[in-house]
C-alpha positions as CSV (number, residue, x, y, z in Angstrom):
1,M,-56.8,144.6,3.7
2,L,-59.4,142.4,1.9
3,L,-56.7,140.5,0.0
4,S,-54.9,139.7,3.3
5,L,-57.9,137.6,4.5
6,P,-58.0,133.9,3.7
7,H,-60.3,133.1,0.8
8,R,-63.1,131.5,2.9
9,K,-63.1,134.4,5.3
10,R,-63.2,136.9,2.5
11,I,-66.5,135.6,1.3
12,K,-67.9,135.7,4.8
13,F,-66.6,139.3,5.3
14,L,-68.2,140.5,2.1
15,S,-71.5,138.8,2.8
16,Q,-71.6,140.2,6.3
17,T,-70.8,143.7,4.9
18,A,-73.7,143.3,2.5
19,I,-76.1,142.3,5.3
20,L,-75.1,145.4,7.3
21,E,-75.7,147.6,4.3
22,F,-79.2,146.1,4.0
23,K,-79.9,146.7,7.7
24,C,-78.4,150.2,7.8
25,G,-80.7,151.6,5.1
26,V,-78.5,151.2,2.0
27,P,-80.1,148.2,0.3
28,E,-78.9,149.1,-3.1
29,E,-75.3,148.8,-2.0
30,G,-76.0,145.5,-0.2
31,R,-77.8,144.2,-3.3
32,S,-74.9,145.1,-5.6
33,R,-72.4,143.5,-3.2
34,F,-74.4,140.2,-3.1
35,E,-74.7,140.2,-6.8
36,L,-71.0,140.6,-7.2
37,I,-70.4,137.7,-4.8
38,L,-73.0,135.5,-6.5
39,R,-71.6,136.3,-9.9
40,E,-68.4,134.8,-8.8
41,Y,-69.9,131.9,-6.8
42,P,-73.3,131.1,-8.4
43,K,-73.6,127.7,-6.8
44,R,-73.3,128.9,-3.2
45,T,-76.8,128.2,-2.1
46,D,-76.0,129.5,1.4
47,L,-75.3,132.9,0.0
48,W,-78.4,132.8,-2.2
49,S,-80.4,132.1,0.9
50,V,-79.0,135.0,2.9
51,Y,-79.5,137.3,0.0
52,L,-83.1,136.2,-0.4
53,D,-83.7,136.7,3.3
54,Q,-82.3,140.3,3.1
55,V,-84.4,141.2,0.1
56,R,-87.6,139.8,1.7
57,S,-86.8,141.8,4.9
58,I,-87.1,145.1,2.9
59,K,-90.4,144.0,1.3
60,F,-89.2,143.6,-2.3
61,I,-91.6,140.7,-2.9
62,K,-91.3,140.5,-6.7
63,M,-87.5,140.6,-6.5
64,A,-87.6,138.0,-3.7
65,S,-89.7,135.6,-5.9
66,V,-87.2,136.0,-8.8
67,L,-84.3,135.3,-6.5
68,F,-86.0,132.3,-5.1
69,I,-86.3,130.8,-8.6
70,L,-82.6,131.7,-9.3
71,S,-81.4,130.1,-6.1
72,N,-83.4,126.9,-6.8
73,Y,-81.8,126.8,-10.3
74,A,-78.3,127.2,-8.6
75,S,-79.0,124.3,-6.3
76,L,-80.2,122.2,-9.2
77,L,-76.9,122.9,-11.0
78,T,-75.0,121.9,-7.9
79,Y,-77.0,118.6,-7.7
80,I,-76.4,117.9,-11.4
81,D,-72.6,118.5,-10.9
82,L,-72.7,115.9,-8.1
83,L,-74.1,113.2,-10.4
């Protein structure tokens, strides 16, 4: 079923599934899903932002600060690629 979705909608579907896992009390599953997505698309700062918001919402402050640094690094790489 997932392969039948267009590529852009597949990423949206996976990120929405990860958000639901965070909200429904399975944050480890949501975290691993976001990490899989971001491993494939490390420069997608919109996904980094959503992931960071979800981690902050469950009060993992140290992990949120590390993710903030990583997301800034990803946006810096995107900026450098544009130059």
